[in-house]
Structures are given as C-alpha cells and as structure tokens.
C-alpha positions, 0 to 999 in steps of 0.5 A: 551517496550523499548529494552534493551540498548535503550534510554528512553523518558528522554534520559537515558539507564535505563535498561542498567544502572540497569543491570550494577548495578546488574552485578557489584561487590559490592563496597568496603567501603572507609577506613578513612586514618586519624589514619594512618596520625596521627600515621605517624606524631607521629612517625615522631615527635618521631624521631624529638624529639629524634634528637632535644632532643639530641640537646637540651641536648647539648644546656642545657649543654652549658647554664649551663656552661655559667651560671657558667661563669656568676656566677664566673664573678658576684661574682668577681666584688665586690671584685675586686672593693673593692680590687682596681682591676678596670681593672679586674672588667671591664673585668668581666663585659664585660665577663658577657655581652658577655656570656649573649648575647650568652645565649640569642642566644642559647635560641632564637632557635626554640627548646627552643621556642617549649619547652616554650609552653609545660606544666610544663617545659614551665613556667620554660623556660620563667623564664630562658629567663627572668633571661638571659635577666636581666643579659644582661640588668644589664651587658650592661646598668649598670655593663659595663658602671660603671666598664669602668668608674672606669677603666678610672677614678680609685679612686686612682685619687680621692686623691690629693697629698695634701691628699684632695678628688678630688670632680670633679673626684668623681663626674664623678664616681658618675654620672656613679653610678646614671645612673646605679642604676635605671637599677639595680633596674629594673633588681631586680624588674624583678627577684623578680616578677618571679614565682618559678621554677618547675624544681629543676635543673633549680632553682639550676642553675639560682637561684644563679644568681638571688640572686647575682643580687639582692645582687649587687643591694643592694650595688648600691642603698646604694651608689646611695642614698648617691651620691646626698649628697657627694658634699654637705658633702665634702664642694663643696659650702663652708666649712662644720663643723660636730660635731662627738660624740663618744658614749660609749655603756658601758653606754648604751643609746637609741641613742647608748651610753653616748657621752663620747667625741666629736670633730669637723670635717671640710671639704672644697672642699674635704680638711679634717681637724679634731680638737682634741676630748675633753670630753663631759663636755668641749663640751656641756652646762650643760643645754639644750638651751631654743631654743629646744622645747620638745614635750609633748610626749618627756617630758612624756617619757624622763622627766628631762633627756632631760634637760641635753644635755649629757643625751638626748640620752635616746630618741631613735630618733637621729635627736632629740638628735643631734639637742640638741647636736648641739644647746648645742655645739653652746651655749658653744663655739659660733661655729655652725655646719652643722651636727652631726655624732654619732659613737660607739666604734665598729666604731673605731675598724672597722677603725683600721682594715683598717688603722692599730693599734694605741697606747694610752698614757698609752701604750695600743694598740688598733687594728682592733680586740681588740679596742671595748673590750679595750675601753668598758671593759678593761680600766675600769677594769684597772683604776676603779675596786676594789680600783680605781686609783686616777682620774680613771674616768678622765683617762678613759674619756681622753683615750676614747677621745684619741682613737677616735682622733687618729683613725680618724687622722690616717685614714685621714693621710693615706687616699688613694683610697683603704682606701677611698673605704673601709671607704665608705663601712664601713660607709654605713654598720654602718649606716644600723646597727645604729652604726653610725647615721647622722643628717644634719641641712639642711632639704632637705639633712636630708630628703635624709639621713632619706630616706636612713635609716641612720638618726637613726630616729624612723621608720615611714614606715608602709610598712616595719614594725619594733618594736623599742626596746631601753634600758637605764642605769639609775644609772651610771655604765659600765654595758652596756658591760654585756647586752644581748637583744633577740627578739623572734617571737612566732607566726604569724597570717594574718588577714582578713583586710590585717594586720599581727599580731605577738606574740612577746617576748623580753628578757633582760639579765644581764650577769654579774656574782656576783663575777664580781660585788664584784671585779668590784666595784661601778664605774663599777657596779653602786652604789646608796643608796637603790639599789643593786650594779650590778642591771642595773635598766633600763628605757626601751622603746618599739615602735609599727610599723608605722600604727600598734599597740602593745596590750596584753603587759605584763611585767615579773615583773607585772609592768604596762607600761606607754604610749605616742604617739611619731612621730605618733608611739605608745610608752611604757615606762617600768620604772626602773625594777630590772635587777639583775646579771645573771638574765633576765626580759621580755616583751610579747606582740602582734604586729599588723602591718598596712594593707598589709606590704611588708615584715616580722616584724623586730626589731631595737634597739641601738647597744649592745656589745654582739658580742665583749665579 
C-alpha cells in the first residue's frame, strides 16, 4: 500500500490527487460572454447611429440645398443662351460644376458608404451618386466647355457688317457643340438606365435634375445633327440655291399644303440673298418632267395627281414631292437648285414673332399673333366670299406670295446674333413638326437630314413605331382651315413575340357651319356638279409603322380601302368619302408593331390649322 502523499510507480501522487479532487469545492460552469459582447456592440452602434444620424441629416440637408442650386443653374442656361447672356450661361455652367464636385465630396464620406449597403435605402443612395456623377460629367465635359466657347466667341461675332454669316466663327462654335453632344448623350443614357427610387423624398429632389439633363440633351442632339450640314448649307464650297415652297394649309395636302408661291434663296459663303416669290403657276411646269420615274405604288395610290407638279403634294413623302418640284422648276426656268425647303404659313407667323410685323400691299398687317389666320382664312373671306372681288383668286395668291417674300426679307435684312439664334431654334422645332421640311440633292447630305427626322419622309424606323395619317382635299376649296384630326389609342396588348398591338380610332371632323357654307360661297367652300358645297370629299392615306401591320380596318361609311406597299410600308387609301359640314368620319383599326419597339406608338401627319382658329 502506498502511503498517502507518496509517489506511485508511475511517479504520480494518485491518492493525494484524488483527495484534492474530493476535498475541492465543485467548479463553477464557465459563462458564455458573446451575448454581452453583441449587446455591447449594439449599444455602441446605437450610440454611433444616433451621432451619425444627426450628421447624415445635416449632410442630407446640404445635398438638398446643393441640388436646388444645380436645378436653378440648369434651368437658366438655355434661357441665357437664347437671350444672349453668354457670360451668365458660362457662370451658371461653372456653378453646376462646382456644386456637383461638392456633392460628390459630401457623398464620398463613410456614412454614405455605410448607408449605400443597407437594404431599401442602399439602391437609392447609389442612384443619387449616379445622378451626381452624371451632373459632374455633363458640366465638366459639356456645359462648361460649350458656354466658355460661347462667351469667348459670342454669336454676335457671327454676323459681319455686311449682314453675312461668318462661317469660320460659326465653325468654332459648332466644333464645341459636336464635342459636347456625345457627353450629353452618355449622361442621358446613364440616367435613363437608373432604376426607380424607393424613397419619394429622394425622387422629388433628384428626379427633376434627371429630367433637366435629358431635356438639355434633346437640344444638344438636335443641334449636333444639323452641325455637319451647316458649312454645306451656307455655301462654304460655293454658291447654293434653294427653292422655297410656301405651302397653303387651307388647301391641305399630305405634304403640308398646295404650294401657292415659290421663291429661291441663294447662299454663298454665308452671304444670303432672296429672290422675289411668285405664284406656283409661274415657277413650275404644267406637267411633271419625264425624268421623274414614279413607282407602281405611287401610281396606284396617287394616280394622275403626280402628273401635275403643283399637285404632287398628295404624296406624303416630301423627298419625292420635292424632287418633282425641283425637276419641274429646272424645266421651267433652266436653273437648277441644290435643295427644296417646304414651309407652311405657321412658319411665317413664327418668323414675324421674331422680326416684328409686316404690311401687305392692300394694307393688311401680319404679325406674330395673326399671320396664320389672316393668310389661311381672313384674306379669302375678304376677297372670295359671297360675291367675289374681281380677280379675287389672283389677289389672294399675290398677297400670299408677298407675305412669304416680305417676312423672309425682313428676317434677312435684320439678321443679328439674337435673330439668328431664334431662327435656328424655330427651324429645328418646325422641322420636328413637319411645318418645315427639307430635301437636298446631295444624297449624303439628304441622308443626314433624314436621320435627323427633318426630311418629311415616311417613317421607316421599326424601333420607333409611327402611324402615318394624311388628308387631301379633292375639290378645290379652302376647307383645310376647318379640319380637325384626332388619333385615339383605345387599348394596348403586348404579344408573346415582342410585338405590341394597339386598337386605334382616327377621326376627321369638318367644323364648318352650314351658315358659313352659305356665306362663304364656292371659292372657299368648293363647288363641283353633283357634290354638295362644304363637303370636303377627301383622299385619305393611312400608313402602317415600319415592320408592322394594320389589320381589322373599318371605315365609318362602310368603304373598303385599297392598299399598296410604298417604301416597304403598308399603305391604305380611303377614296373620297363624304365629309359634310359639322360631321365626322372615322377609321378604326389594329396596329401591330415590329418586335421589341423602343417607344410607344406615335402618329405623324401634315400640320393642321386647329390651333390657329
């Protein structure tokens, strides 16, 4: 037996150890400390969030104030440029740039980085960062360089003492514009790809900034599309001659209106001269030159109208019409032209809004508020209603030509930086609305015009679906003044193949009253044996969108519409339905687009006069 406390054979003190184990108090269980650690972290985080929440609140208020500053500056730039305050525009651009930099610095802090990782609010913070970065990109790389260039080379320097356009100085500005345009498009694309914000307050602050950038970009891209053509149009490489056709919307045609008068505009290295306008009967041949080769579709849709140049406007494809007018003018005069520009009376009114009023030879004043109504209504009632004035038609034609002549000569005679900028903006807007259309003989230049959407051609872009709706008066009258046109989308269906189908109703209304028919007389209201005076009796054309179709087509009078394929577009002709005074007729149909269109269905048509009545 081994005495207590002695070593055993293995050198241990087994008994003693056992005794210690028996005599020692029971060991306490070890408590796990992690709940307390987590709790401590939560407490500390709560304190930190309390402190940083206050900091972030102040930061958010700072960002909101900065966003307001940016909005004010962005809103002012366009108006300042149009108003000729180029120093103000440059200062505003620099203000945007400085503020965007400050906003970026504010958002680069760790608290905003932490917030961007949180659910719900995180994606919104990232969106705000995208907006701020885009503002910085737009200001630093587009707005600042362009406005600095404008300040250094103001458009006032573009007009020489002789009244010509300084093409070299204009070129410097256009270079700045062309460098800025891709930047603005890049910024717009970045903003367009953003996901919607979850927090309404953030959307309220940042949404308008996004819209402003997109709006400015539209102006940039319009001007940029035109920039490559400016030198050519202004005759840098030699004199250019353009035939200007003043179209009469009261005698409405698919291309705008009957070309009541025409004149020629010459430009040589920026120096502009305008020959007198004359009636179409003095400017064009009576028959379309044999050099014009019409397609089978054009012959099927428009028939004999295309055989007479002044009536070629039944075709809504302005390049086709302009080509006929140019060939006819050359055959009549022996002079060639480099292009054709079609304008409606609305353009005359807009020019007079820039330059001030003019007075016609009969004492009638035209200005920026009344010109369209006077030219498209009042003169006809003055000279042609009831018992017409002797040679009333010739008087109206001469006054119509005089109005176009005087308005353009007044514009050119008073050309300065302000009128030049306003006229350039006017022309771009009018080309978007088909109130002005342009065709150039040079095929490369014409392609640029067409891609910019200013050619008045049929729409052949399947990604931007549009239905073409065109109306022509068959019997000679001035009833175009009374036409209303309304396109209504009744329902929309997205199909499994990516196409989109729309149920559409198009309504045409003759707003003339029966008493006006009696008072107006045959020259204004039209008269043909077998037909009622005041009946518009139109030829109506309907075009499907590119790559799409029109089906289930029903006319309100039960007519069956004939069809053809023009420029790869499905086209329909509603042949001379009756459209009596104070009555409406309509077409209902299904439009199906090409697969995966990039925008909603739209409509394009000749300008009407509804807004001027």
